[in-house]
C-alpha positions in Angstrom: -12.7 23.7 -9.4 -14.3 27.0 -9.9 -13.6 29.5 -7.4 -16.0 31.0 -4.8 -16.4 34.8 -5.0 -17.5 35.3 -1.2 -16.0 36.2 1.9 -14.0 33.8 4.4 -15.8 31.4 6.4 -14.3 29.2 9.2 -14.3 25.6 9.0 -14.7 23.9 12.5 -12.5 20.4 13.2 -13.8 19.2 16.5 -12.3 15.6 17.5 -15.0 14.6 20.0 -13.4 10.9 21.3 -10.6 8.6 20.9 -10.8 4.9 21.0 -8.8 1.9 21.8 -6.0 4.1 23.0 -3.0 3.4 25.1 0.5 4.6 25.5 4.0 3.7 26.0 3.8 4.1 29.8 0.8 2.1 30.6 -2.9 1.6 29.1 -3.8 4.8 31.0 -1.7 7.6 29.4 -2.3 11.3 29.1 -2.5 12.6 25.5 -3.0 15.5 23.5 -4.2 15.8 19.6 -2.3 18.5 17.1 -4.2 19.7 14.4 -2.7 20.2 11.3 -3.9 21.5 7.7 -2.1 23.1 4.6 1.4 22.9 7.1 -0.1 25.0 9.5 -0.6 23.9 13.0 -4.4 24.6 14.1 -4.0 24.3 17.5 -3.2 21.5 20.8 -6.2 19.7 22.7 -5.9 20.0 26.4 -4.3 17.1 27.7 -6.8 14.1 28.8 -6.2 11.0 30.6 -7.2 7.8 28.8 -9.8 5.8 30.3 -8.7 2.2 31.5 -11.2 0.9 28.6 -9.1 3.2 26.3 -11.5 6.1 25.2 -10.4 9.8 25.9 -13.1 12.3 25.4 -11.1 15.3 23.9 -13.7 17.3 22.7 -11.1 19.6 20.9 -12.4 22.2 18.3 -9.9 23.7 15.8 -10.7 25.7 12.7 -9.0 27.7 9.7 -10.6 30.2 7.6 -11.6 29.2 4.1 -11.0 32.2 1.8 -10.6 31.7 -2.4 -10.0 35.6 -2.5 -6.7 35.1 -0.8 -6.0 32.2 1.6 -7.0 28.8 1.6 -9.2 27.8 -1.4 -11.1 24.9 -3.1 -8.2 23.5 -4.5 -6.6 23.2 -0.9 -9.7 21.2 0.3 -9.4 18.8 -2.5 -6.1 18.0 -2.1 -5.2 18.4 1.4 -6.6 16.5 4.3 -6.6 17.5 8.0 -3.9 15.7 9.9 -4.6 14.7 13.7 -1.6 13.5 15.7 -2.4 11.8 19.4 0.9 12.0 21.5 1.5 10.9 24.7 2.8 13.1 27.3 5.4 11.0 29.5 5.1 11.0 33.1 7.9 13.5 34.9 10.9 12.1 36.2 13.3 13.3 39.3 15.0 16.4 38.6 13.5 16.5 34.9 13.0 20.2 33.9 11.0 19.7 30.4 8.1 17.3 29.4 8.5 14.6 27.2 6.3 13.4 24.8 6.1 10.6 22.6 3.7 10.2 18.9 1.3 7.2 19.2 0.0 7.7 16.1 -1.8 10.2 13.6 -5.3 10.0 11.4 -6.0 12.2 8.3 -9.5 13.9 7.9 -10.6 14.3 4.2 -12.6 17.3 3.4 -14.0 16.8 0.3 -17.6 16.8 1.5 -17.6 20.3 1.7 -16.9 20.4 -1.8 -19.7 18.5 -2.4 -22.4 20.8 -0.6 -22.3 19.4 2.8 -21.7 22.0 5.3 -21.1 19.3 8.3 -20.3 15.7 8.4 -19.3 13.5 11.0 -16.9 10.6 10.6 -14.7 7.8 12.3 -11.1 8.3 10.8 -8.9 5.4 11.9 -5.6 6.1 13.7 -2.5 4.7 12.3 0.3 4.1 14.3 3.8 4.9 14.0 6.4 2.5 13.9 7.1 0.9 17.4 4.0 2.4 19.2 1.8 0.6 21.6 -1.2 1.2 19.1 0.5 -1.2 17.0 -0.8 -4.0 19.3 -5.0 -3.4 19.5 -6.8 -4.1 22.9 -9.1 -6.9 22.7 -12.3 -4.7 22.5 -14.6 -4.5 19.4 -13.5 -0.9 18.8 -10.8 0.1 16.2 -8.1 2.5 17.4 -9.5 5.7 15.7 -11.0 8.9 16.5 -14.7 10.4 16.0 -14.2 13.8 14.1 -17.1 16.6 13.2 -16.5 19.0 10.5 -18.9 22.2 10.3 -19.2 25.4 8.3 -22.0 27.8 8.7 -23.1 27.4 5.3 -22.4 25.4 2.0 -19.0 26.7 0.7 -20.1 25.9 -2.9 -23.5 26.7 -4.4 -25.7 24.1 -6.3 -24.6 25.7 -9.5 -21.0 25.9 -8.5 -20.8 22.2 -8.0 -22.7 21.1 -11.2 -20.6 23.5 -13.3 -17.0 22.5 -11.5 -14.6 20.3 -12.7 -13.9 18.2 -9.7 -12.0 14.7 -10.5 -13.6 11.8 -8.4 -11.5 8.6 -9.0 -12.5 5.2 -6.7 -10.2 2.5 -6.2 -12.5 -0.7 -5.9 -10.2 -3.4 -5.7 -6.3 -4.8 -5.8 -5.9 -8.1 -7.1 -3.1 -10.5 -6.4 -1.1 -8.5 -4.1 2.4 -10.0 -3.1 2.4 -12.4 -0.1 4.9 -9.6 1.4 1.4 -7.6 1.8 -0.2 -10.3 3.9 0.1 -9.2 7.5 1.1 -12.0 9.9 0.4 -9.6 12.7 -2.2 -7.6 13.4 -4.6 -6.3 10.4 -3.1 -3.4 8.4 -4.6 -0.7 6.3 -2.9 -0.1 2.8 -2.8 3.2 0.9 -2.3 3.3 -3.3 -1.3 6.5 -4.7 -1.0 7.5 -8.5 -0.3 10.6 -10.3 -3.1 12.5 -12.5 -1.7 14.8 -15.0 -2.6 18.0 -15.7 -1.5 19.8 -18.4 0.9 23.2 -17.6 0.4 22.1 -14.0 2.1 20.3 -11.3 1.3 16.7 -11.3 -0.9 15.6 -8.4 -0.9 12.7 -6.2 -4.4 10.5 -5.5 -4.1 8.4 -2.3 -6.6 6.1 -1.9 -6.4 4.9 2.2 -7.6 2.6 4.3 -7.8 -0.2 1.8 -8.0 -4.1 3.5 -7.2 -7.4 1.9 -9.2 -9.7 0.4 -8.6 -13.2 -0.7 -10.9 -13.1 -3.7 -8.5 -12.9 -6.9 -10.9 -14.2 -9.5 -11.3 -10.8 -11.7 -7.6 -10.0 -11.4 -6.8 -11.7 -15.0 -9.3 -9.4 -16.6 -8.5 -6.3 -14.9 -4.5 -6.8 -16.0 -5.5 -7.8 -18.9 -7.6 -4.4 -19.9 -4.8 -2.4 -18.3 -2.3 -3.7 -21.0 -4.8 -3.4 -24.1 -5.4 0.3 -23.2 -2.2 1.5 -21.5 0.2 2.2 -25.0 3.3 3.5 -23.2 3.2 3.5 -19.4 6.6 4.0 -17.3 5.0 1.8 -14.3 3.8 -1.3 -16.6 6.6 -3.4 -14.7 4.2 -5.0 -12.0 1.3 -5.6 -14.2 3.3 -7.4 -16.5 5.1 -9.8 -13.6 1.5 -10.0 -12.1 -0.5 -10.9 -15.2 2.1 -13.5 -16.4 2.2 -15.2 -12.9 -1.6 -15.7 -13.3 -0.7 -17.4 -16.6 1.9 -19.6 -15.2 -0.9 -20.5 -12.2 -3.5 -21.3 -14.9 -1.4 -23.3 -17.2 -1.5 -20.9 -19.9 2.0 -20.9 -21.0 1.7 -19.7 -24.7 0.0 -16.4 -23.0 2.5 -16.1 -20.4 5.6 -16.5 -22.8 4.1 -13.8 -24.3 3.2 -11.3 -21.5 7.0 -12.2 -20.1 8.6 -11.3 -23.6 6.5 -7.9 -23.7 8.0 -7.4 -20.0 11.4 -8.3 -21.1 11.5 -5.8 -23.8 9.9 -2.7 -22.1 11.8 -3.4 -18.7 13.6 -6.2 -18.1 14.8 -7.6 -14.8 15.4 -11.3 -13.1 11.9 -11.7 -12.4 11.1 -11.2 -15.7 13.3 -13.4 -17.1 12.9 -15.6 -14.7 9.0 -15.8 -15.6 9.9 -16.1 -19.4 12.3 -19.1 -18.9 9.6 -21.0 -16.6 7.2 -20.8 -19.2 9.5 -21.9 -22.1 10.5 -25.0 -19.6 6.8 -25.7 -19.6 6.3 -26.0 -22.9 9.5 -27.9 -23.7 11.4 -25.2 -25.1 14.2 -25.8 -23.2 16.9 -24.2 -25.5 14.9 -20.9 -25.1 14.1 -21.5 -21.2 18.1 -21.8 -20.7 18.8 -18.4 -22.5 16.0 -16.9 -20.2 17.2 -18.3 -17.2 21.0 -17.4 -18.0 19.9 -13.8 -18.4 17.8 -13.9 -15.1 20.8 -15.6 -13.2 23.2 -12.6 -14.6 20.7 -9.7 -13.2 20.5 -11.5 -9.7 22.5 -14.9 -9.3 20.9 -15.0 -5.4 17.2 -16.2 -6.7 17.0 -20.0 -6.0 14.1 -20.6 -8.3 16.3 -19.3 -10.8 18.8 -21.9 -9.8 16.0 -24.6 -9.2 14.9 -24.2 -13.0 18.0 -23.9 -14.7 18.6 -27.5 -12.7 15.5 -29.2 -14.3 16.6 -28.1 -17.9 20.3 -29.4 -17.2 18.3 -32.6 -15.8 16.1 -32.7 -19.1 19.5 -32.1 -21.5 21.6 -34.5 -19.4 24.1 -32.4 -18.2 25.0 -34.3 -15.2 27.6 -32.1 -13.7 26.0 -28.6 -14.2 22.3 -30.1 -12.8 24.3 -30.8 -9.5 26.1 -27.4 -9.6 22.5 -25.6 -10.3 21.1 -28.0 -7.5 23.7 -27.2 -4.7 23.0 -23.0 -5.2 19.6 -23.6 -5.0 20.1 -25.3 -1.8 22.3 -23.2 -0.5 19.7 -20.1 -0.9 16.9 -22.4 0.8 14.7 -22.6 -2.1 11.1 -22.1 -0.3 8.9 -23.5 -2.9 8.2 -27.1 -1.8 6.2 -28.3 -4.8 9.4 -27.2 -7.1 11.8 -29.2 -5.0 9.7 -32.1 -4.9 9.6 -31.7 -9.1 13.2 -31.5 -9.4 13.6 -34.8 -6.6 11.1 -37.0 -8.6 13.2 -35.6 -12.1 16.9 -36.6 -10.7 15.2 -40.1 -9.2 14.1 -40.5 -12.8 17.3 -39.3 -14.8 19.3 -41.2 -12.0 21.4 -38.1 -11.6 21.5 -34.1 -10.4 21.5 -35.1 -6.6 25.0 -35.1 -5.0 23.9 -37.2 -2.2 23.1 -39.8 -4.6 
């Protein structure tokens, strides 16, 4: 980004109000906000008592000087957010001399609009609870746990010519497909963040973070996205997850040849228990039992606590008529508590068909 040849200008950040707040010691805690930017504390607000409805009017303004000739530059505004930390002040106990505080949550304010020609903007930013914070359990009100923030400069930091001639890189992450089951919250709704590294020649790689994502159950475009990624990324160190997800989609859609090819690529690049398991499943579904057993044995060697690996080993042994090994694999699968009920039912059906494989027969 082109530097601005001008004197320093004051950037003001005002937190007007907080919503859906509560504390460790009740629903009307005494709180304050600390503002930080560029690893510097800009200031603390006055101590404000949260209303019974969960709101707090802070009207707290902090500021820093933007001065590209020496100090905070446009690069800092592009790469660094303002951090707002909400802290509860605990009631003093008897004979307690020092004040005790506990952090409730933290919000971030992106200053990128200032580099797009805006001289002021207003935004509502979610307040992310720290682990164990009472904010992890939201109130029943319609408002999300959040802060209302205004950012102001006296005049735009960049001219129109500087904006049009700049080299600001903008990346938009629209969606993440086929997220793992562990991502799906069992309690209150959660926000998600994605990060990636953007290389710049001769410079330190900059991380880009995509924050405040929410889960969406639509996976219809997932396969096409993964296929495009694999087609144009030739040498990437983080493709392991992509191969796993694409292979799983192929298995679910019964495209076993494609699944086999995908998992074989994964096994060559970054073998793991899951890549060998995927290859073993694809080969088993293709009735390639020798190849399936070889792949499942590799998976088992890397992790012999995976119940699904033992389940498919049991299926292979049932198919080829090896009773003792089928029963041993079945015992390990039961011990490790296989969660896939459909797979368990498939094993029981095959055991009944061949007449062995279940020690309870």
